[in-house]
C-alpha positions as CSV (number, residue, x, y, z in Angstrom):
1,M,-71.1,120.8,-161.0
2,D,-71.5,119.5,-157.7
3,E,-73.6,120.3,-155.0
4,T,-70.8,122.8,-153.5
5,E,-70.1,124.3,-156.4
6,I,-73.8,124.9,-156.8
7,R,-74.4,125.9,-153.2
8,R,-71.3,129.0,-154.1
9,E,-73.0,130.1,-156.6
10,L,-76.3,130.4,-155.0
11,N,-74.5,132.3,-152.3
12,I,-73.3,134.9,-154.8
13,I,-76.8,135.1,-156.6
14,E,-78.3,135.8,-153.1
15,L,-75.9,138.8,-153.0
16,K,-76.4,140.1,-156.6
17,I,-80.4,140.0,-156.0
18,E,-79.8,142.6,-153.3
19,G,-78.8,145.5,-155.9
20,C,-79.8,144.0,-159.2
21,N,-81.3,146.7,-161.7
22,Q,-84.0,145.1,-164.3
23,D,-81.3,143.6,-166.8
24,E,-79.5,142.0,-164.5
25,C,-82.7,140.6,-162.8
26,E,-83.4,138.7,-165.9
27,E,-80.1,137.5,-166.1
28,I,-80.0,136.2,-162.3
29,E,-83.5,134.6,-163.2
30,G,-82.2,132.7,-166.1
31,R,-79.1,131.2,-164.4
32,L,-81.4,130.1,-161.3
33,K,-83.5,128.3,-163.9
34,E,-80.6,126.7,-165.5
35,L,-79.3,125.7,-161.7
36,M,-83.0,124.5,-161.1
37,T,-82.6,122.0,-163.9
38,E,-78.9,120.7,-162.8
39,A,-80.6,120.5,-159.1
40,K,-83.8,118.6,-160.4
41,S,-81.4,116.3,-162.5
42,Q,-78.8,115.1,-159.8
43,K,-81.9,114.9,-157.7
44,M,-80.6,117.4,-155.4
45,R,-84.0,118.6,-153.3
46,G,-82.3,120.7,-150.7
47,L,-81.0,122.8,-153.8
48,E,-84.1,122.9,-155.5
49,E,-85.5,124.3,-152.3
50,R,-82.8,126.9,-151.7
51,I,-83.4,128.0,-155.5
52,S,-87.2,128.2,-155.4
53,E,-86.4,130.4,-152.3
54,L,-84.0,133.0,-154.4
55,M,-86.5,132.8,-157.2
56,R,-89.0,134.4,-154.8
57,K,-86.7,137.1,-153.3
58,L,-86.0,137.7,-156.8
59,E,-89.7,138.1,-157.8
60,E,-90.1,140.3,-154.6
61,K,-87.2,142.4,-155.8
62,E,-88.7,143.2,-159.3
63,A,-92.3,144.0,-157.8
64,L,-91.2,146.7,-156.0
């Protein structure tokens, strides 16, 4: 995946986080981890930060 494709997917994930239930949140978390691995392997520092931000947002959602 290139940076544009990952950014596009992250935008979709951000919207999904808003209304996810427990199972969906777990799926999203798994996908974010996969994308983080991809971003690290390609040294996409900006994307790593964005993914970390979404992971924090997901954790806050799960804590509610």
